[in-house]
N, C-alpha and C positions, 0 to 999 in steps of 0.2 A: 529679470522681470519678476521672478519669485520674491525677491527681497523688497520690491517696491511697496507692497501694501504694509509690510512690516515697518518700513521706514516712515510711511505716511502715519501709521498708528502712533509711532514714538514722537513723531513731529507734533501730532494733535495733542498727545498728552503733555508734551513739553509746553505747548502753547497754553493749554488749560492751567497747568501749574503756575506758569508766569502770570496769567490773568489773576488767579486766586491769590498769589503772593502780592501783587500790586494792590488788589483790593484790601487785603489784610493790612498791608502797610498804610494804606490811605486811612483806614479805619482806626488804626492805632494812632496815627498822627493827629486825627481828629479828637481822640481821647485826650492826648497829650495837651493839645491846644486848649481844650475845655478845662483841664486841671490847672495849666499855667495861668489862664485868664482869671480863674477863681482866686488863685494866690496873688496875682497882681492886684486885683480888686481889694482883697483883704489887706494888702500892704499899702494900698494907694499908689501903686507903681503904674508907669506906662506899660503897654503891652503890644507886641508885634507877633502876628500869627506866624506859626512855622509851616513849612511845606516839605516836600520830599527831598529837596536839596539842602535846605538849612532849617534848623529847628526854631522853636519859639524863643522870644527874648523879651526880658522885662528890665525895667530900670526905674530907680527912684531914690528917695531919702529914707534911711532908717536910723534911728537914734542919732539924728542930725549928721549922718555920714552918707555919702554917695554909695550906692550899691547897685549891682546888676547881676543877672543870671541869664545864661543862654546855652542852647544845645548846639553842638557842632560834631562834625565828623572828622576823625583823624585817620589818614591813610598811611599804611606801613606795607611797602612792597605791594603784593596783590591783594591784600586784605585791608579792610577798613573797619573802624569801631566808632560808635557814637559815644560822646562824652557830654556831661553837663558841668559847666563851669560857674561857680559862685565867687563874686568878688565883692569885698567891702573895702572902700578906700578911707584913709584918715590923713590928717596933716603930716607932712614928712617928719620923721623923727630926727633927721639930720646927722646920723651916724653911719649911713650906708648900709643898714642892717639887712641881712638875708639869712633866713632859717630854713634848713631842710631836715627832713627825718633822716637819722643815721643810716636806716636801711634804704634800698631802692637807689634813686638817683644820688642821694646823699652819700651812700657807701661808695658809688662809683667815683663821685667827685673826691671822696677822701682817699681812694686808691691813687687818683691822679695827683695827690698832693696839695689839693685845695686847702685854703686857710680854714682853721676850725679853732676858734677862740674859746678858752676855758672860762666859764663864768664863776665857777666855785660852788655851784649847785649840782652835786653828783648825779641826781636824777635827771635833771634837765640836760647836763653836759653829755650823759650817755644817750639821751633821746634825740637831740638835735646837733646838727652841724651848724655853727654860728660863724657868719662872715660879717665883717664891718670895715669901713674905712677908718674908723676911729675906735679901736679896741677898748681903751679905757672908758670911753663915754658909752660904749655898748655894755660893758660890765656894770657900770652905774645905772644904766637905764633898766636892765633886766633884774628888777627887784624880786623878792620872793613871791609877791603877789602876782606879778607878770609871768614869772616862770611857772608857777602852779597853774595859772589860767591857761597857759600854752600847753602845758603837760596834759591837762584835762581835755583841751580841744584835740590834741593829737590821738588821745585814747578813743575818742569818738570818730574822728575824721583823720585817719593816718595819712591821707593824700595832702594834708594842709602844707602850704608854702607861705612863709611870711616874708615881705619885703619892706623896705624903709617907709613906704607909704600905702600898703595894701596888704590884705590877707586873701589868699586865693585857694580854692579847693577845686580840683578837677576830679569829678566822680565819674567812673565808668558807667555807661548806660544812659538811657533817656529817662530821667526822673519824671514820673508821672502822678505823683501824690502831692496835692497841694499842701498838705500838712508838713511833709518833709522839706518842701521848698521854703516854706515860711520859717519852720524851725531852724533850718540851716542858716538862713540869712540872719535871723535875729541872734543866733549864737555867735556868729562871726562878728556881728556889729558889737555884741557885748565885749568880746576880747579885743576888738579894735579900740573901744573906748578905754579899756583897761591899759592898753599900750600907749595910747596918745593923751590920755588925761591924767595928770599927776595926782589929782584928788581921788580918782577912782582906783589908781594904783596904790595910793597910800592906805586907803580904806581896806582894800583886799589884802595888802601886805600885813596889816595889823591883825586881821582875822586869821590868816594863815599862820603867822608867827605864834599867835596864842595857841593854836591847835598843835603846832610842832612841839612847843614846850609843854603841852598836856593841860593847858588852861582852858577848861570847858565851862559853858554856861551853867550857872547854879539854878537860874530860873529865868522865865521870860514873861514879863508882864503883859496882859492884854492891852492892846493899843500902842506897844512900843514901836517906834518908827523903824521900819526895816531898811536896809541899805537899798539904793536905787538900782544898782546894776544887777544884771541877771547873774553874773558870776559871783557877785557878793552875796546875793540871796541864796544861790546854791550852796555856797560855803557855810552860811548861817544855818540853813536847813540841815546840812550834813552834821554840823556840829551839835545842833539840837538833838538830832537822831542819836548821835553817839553818846550824848549825856542822858539818854532815856527819856527826853521830853518830846515823845512822839506825837502827841495830839497837836502841838503847835507846829512841829516839823511838817506834819501832813498838810496843815493849812497852807504853809508856805509853798510846798511842792504842788499842791492843787492849783493854787493861784498861778504858779509858774507854768503849769500845764496848759492854762488857757492861753498863754503867749507862745509856748513852744510845745504844740501838741504831739510832736513826733520826735522829740529829743530824747534819745535813750537814757541819759542820766536822769532827767526830770521824771520821765515815766517810771523808770525803775525804782527811784527813791520814793516816789508816791505810793507805789505798790508796797514797797518794803515797810515804810512807816505805817501805812494803813494796816497791814497785817500786825505789826507790833502794837499799835494803838488799840486795835480790837482784842489782841491777846491779853493785854494788861488792863483793860477797861474794868472798873468795879462792876459787880453784877447788878443788873437792874431789878429793883424789888417789884415783885408782882402782887396783886391783891388776891388774898384767899379769903373765902367766906368763913365766918366764925361757925364752929360746929359744937354740938352739946358735949360730946365725948371726944376730946382730942385724942389722936392716935399716940401710941407710945413713941417717944422720941428715939429716932435711929441715927446713929452717927454717920455722917457723910462719908463715902468711901475715900480713903486716902490714896492718892496717886504715888506709886513707888518712884523713887528717883531713877533716872536712867543711869545704868551703871557705866562707868568710863574705865578703860584699862589703867592700872596703876602706873605712875611714872616714877622710875628710878632716878635719883639725882644724877644729872648727866655730867660727864667728865669734860674737861676742856677740849676743844677741837682746834685743828690748825686751819679751818676753812671759815673762820669769821664768827665763832661763837660756839655755844653748846649744841651738841648734836640734836637733841630734842627741840631746841629753839629753832634751829635751822630747818628741821623737818617740818615744823608747824608753820613757820614763816614762809618756807617755799610752797607749801600747799595753799596758803592764803594769798601770797603776793607774787609767786613766781610766774604765774600766768598773766596774760593781758586781759584782766577783768576790770570792769568799771567798779567803782567804789561800792555801790549798792549790792553788786553781786558778791564781792568779797565779805560784805557785812553779813549777807545771807548765809555764806559758807561757814563764817564764824559761829553764828547763832545755831546752825544745825550740828556742827561737829566739835566745837571747842568751848562754848559758854559753859562755865561751871567746872572746867577741867583743872585738876591740880597739876601744877608744874614746879620743877626745881631748875632754875636757870642761873647763869652768871653773866656779867658783862661790865663794861666801863661806865661809871656814873659821869654824867655831864650836867646834872643840876640836882641840888638837894635843898629841900626847904621844909619847914613845919607849917601844916595847915590845920584849921579847926574843922572844916567841913569841905568836902569835895563831892560833887553830885554823882560821879560814877563810883567812887570808892567808898563813900559813906561819911559818917561822923567821925571826927577826931577828938582831941588832936593827935596827929600822927605825922611821921616823916614821909613826905612824898619825894621819891627819888625818881629821876629820868635816866634810864639805863639802856645803852645800846646793847642788844642781845644777839643780834644776827646780822650777817651781810650775805645777800643772796643775789642770784642773777634773775632778772625780769625779762620776759620776751621782748618787751618794747622799750623799757627804760634802763636795761643794763644792770650794773651793780647797784643794789638798793640796800640801805640800812633800815633795820626794823628795830623799834625802840619799845621798851616796857616802861609804863607809868606805874610805879609800885607803892603801895601803902604799907610802910614798915613801922614798927613801934616807935613811939615818940622819942625815946631816948636813943634811937639809932643815929640821930644826927650828931651825937657826941662821939660816936666811934667810926664813922665813915666820912670820906671827903671826896670832892670832885676829882675825877681822874682815877680813883680806886677801882680795882675789879672787885665787884660785890656779888657774892652768891646768895641766893634767896629762894624761898619756897612760898608759894601762895596759890590763889585761885584766879583764873581767867574770868574776869567779869564784864569786860566791854572791849570795844575796838573802835578806833577812828581810822577807817580804811584808807582815806585819801592820803593822810600823812603817815601811814603805817605805824600807828601807835596801838599797842596792846595794853590793856589796864589789868593789873594784878592786884587783888584785894587781900586783906587779912594776911599779909605776908610776914615772914620772919627771916632773919638772917640765918645763913647756913654756915657751918664751919668749913 
């Protein structure tokens, strides 16, 4: 009898907690429905209200492709978790393609001995398990533009799975931000178009291959027509930022931000180039009244250069390059950062630093002017200086685009191991290129 009141008390407490939990869940679902309806209206999608048993759903056409998103619950034993699935379909590629991230389920499938086709792009091959019913056709299909687009998508959405006729993301949790819903679907649609449209693939491949070889924009005339696709515009904006044309890059990313308001790549680059454009903008002249006796002229204070530790010429290493090059490359590219984050780290830690590196040359040419490296004529050498391990993409090659004296082209050849010293003046983070200016050959 003595225990009865205590039991009743606990029972009442339990009932109150249950009522509060149900009320909270209903309130949360109402908020989710409001967010999803707002996103559906922005995209012109149909919308179905979610309830306690099943979440909301929307469907429609985006970039001329069918797309949908819905919230669902996945049970595992005695527990269950809510997920949000985003899907964009496209015309079948006809090669039976399936792509999984190497980690997670992809790693499990690899242990079981599942097929993994080597495409020939080391970064992509390390990131994805590739299955296909027609391996040669899959290799031909996965052009540099398509593999780079998929790599970028994987960096933002590591849950992505690609099939022969669709791209799917299963994100844990109930997404309740309309900007995230809109941005995710539009980014998937862009990649889906790159995969299924030969023209979009060729355009992006051209942009990416030029960046890989260190060919950067020298200028960008106002009114120049931009590429149509989101991925191509992102690549153009990144290349302009790497070339120091920050004011135009900022306009591109600000325009993209209106379409993808919560995309991490677009938002991050918009902030990065905004800071750079502000930092390098010429001073605005201000009006000063004329005075009868002008003050004595005082020299403006000179900002002392930020000292950097001296770099001794690095000796050869057995692990893929010079030890100093590997150290810097690992700091910049070893972690799974987005490209704008890597660019910010470079600006903060390495811009203007003197380096002495060596590596194998894979392209040598004479140029009269190069936006990042300055006026010539000089010899532009593309030199692989380090191979590192990346958290997401596995083994990664880092390349230096080097400005050497003009007559160097007579003494070096493609395939040679070249030692050089110079100053780090820029970075193209997506394709892992570092620019080294005013360089000289080392003995």
